[in-house]
N, C-alpha and C positions, 0 to 999 in steps of 0.2 A: 677742877683744875684746868687752867688754860695752858697753852703751849709755853708761854714765858715761865710759868711756875714749874712746868715739866722740865724745862731746860735748867732751871735753878736746882731742882731735885737731882738731875743727872750730873750737873757740875759737882754737887756735893758728893755724889756717889763716886765720881772719878777722882775727886780729892781724897776720899777715904781709901780707895783702891791704891792710889799712889803712895799714901802714907804707909799702908800695910804692905806695899810691894807685891800686891796680888791682883793681877788682871786675868786670872784664870778661873775665878769663882763663877758659878752660874748666875744668871740674871736673877732668879728667884732668891738666891742666897745673898745677893748684893743690894738689891733694890727694895725699898720699903713699899711693898705691893699695895698696902692700904692707903698710900698717899697718891696713887697714880690717877685716880678719878677720871676715867675716860681717855687718858693719854698713854695707856699701856703699849699700844702698838708703836707709837713714836719712841717711847722710852726703850722698848725692847730693840727696835731697829738701831737707834744710836748706840746703845750699849754693845750690841753685837758688832757694829761697824768699828767702834773704837777699840774694843778688846781684840778683835780679830786682826786689825791693821795697826795696832799700837806702835810697833817698831817703824813702820812706814810713815805713820803720822808724825812720830817724834823726829824722825830723820828730816822730814819736810819742814817741820817747825824750826828745827835747828838751822837748816839751810837758809831760812828766811828771817832768822832773828840774829842779825849780825853781831858777832862776838859774844853771844849768849848761848850756852849749852842748856839743854832741857833740865839737867840736874841742878843748875844754879838759879833757875827761874822760881819766882814765888809760886807756891803750890796752887794758889787760887788762879793765877794766870795760866799755868800749864793745864790745869783741869779745864778751864774755859777754852783755851786754844785747842785742846784735844777734841772737845765737844764741837766747836765751830768747824774745825778742819774735817772732822768726821761727817758733819752735815754737808759741807761744801763738796767733799769728794764722793760720798756714798749715799746720801739721801736725796733722791731725785726731785721730790716735790717741794723742796724748800728753796726759794730764790736766794742766790748768793748774797745780795745786799742785806737780806733779812738776817741771815746767819751772822754776818759781820756786825750789823747794828746791834743785834741781841747780845753778842759777845762783848761789845764795848759797853753796853748798858750794864751788863752783869758785873764786869770788873770795876765799874764806877761804884758799885755797891759793895763788892767784896775785896777789891784789890787796893793797891796803893794809888797815890796821886799820879804816878807815872804810868800805871797799868792801862788806862784807856788808849793813850797814844801808842804805847808799845804793842798792844794787841791789835789795834787797827793797822799799824804799819806791817806787822808780821802777816796778818791775813791778806792785806792788800797786795803785798809782794807775792805771796803764795798764789793768789788768784791770777796775777799778771803772768806768772811763769806757767802755771798749770792749767790756766783757762777756766772758764765757767762752764757749768753743765749745759 
């Protein structure tokens, strides 16, 4: 598994946690360990970052998604935004442009026609205000 596939796996995990309303489960209980193929350390790091800082991440996403509350966003968009925001804020070795580009590419596949522009705008605004690593 490469990093892009790991991101997709984690986006799906965050989607499922959101639907279940459960960001308290352990990594082992939430993530399909057999699918991680060499990316366990990245997956564990992003899982812990998003779950530990979910309220802060959601607040930041809401602040930068003009007139859209997290609760009203498409589940795939918010799962992708949480993943990318977690990378941008808490994963040191991933360049910010990579996180943004990967998020946009992911919502092209899983989101609506408006998702890529929306996700790019939210993340771009977030980075302008909160800076890059």
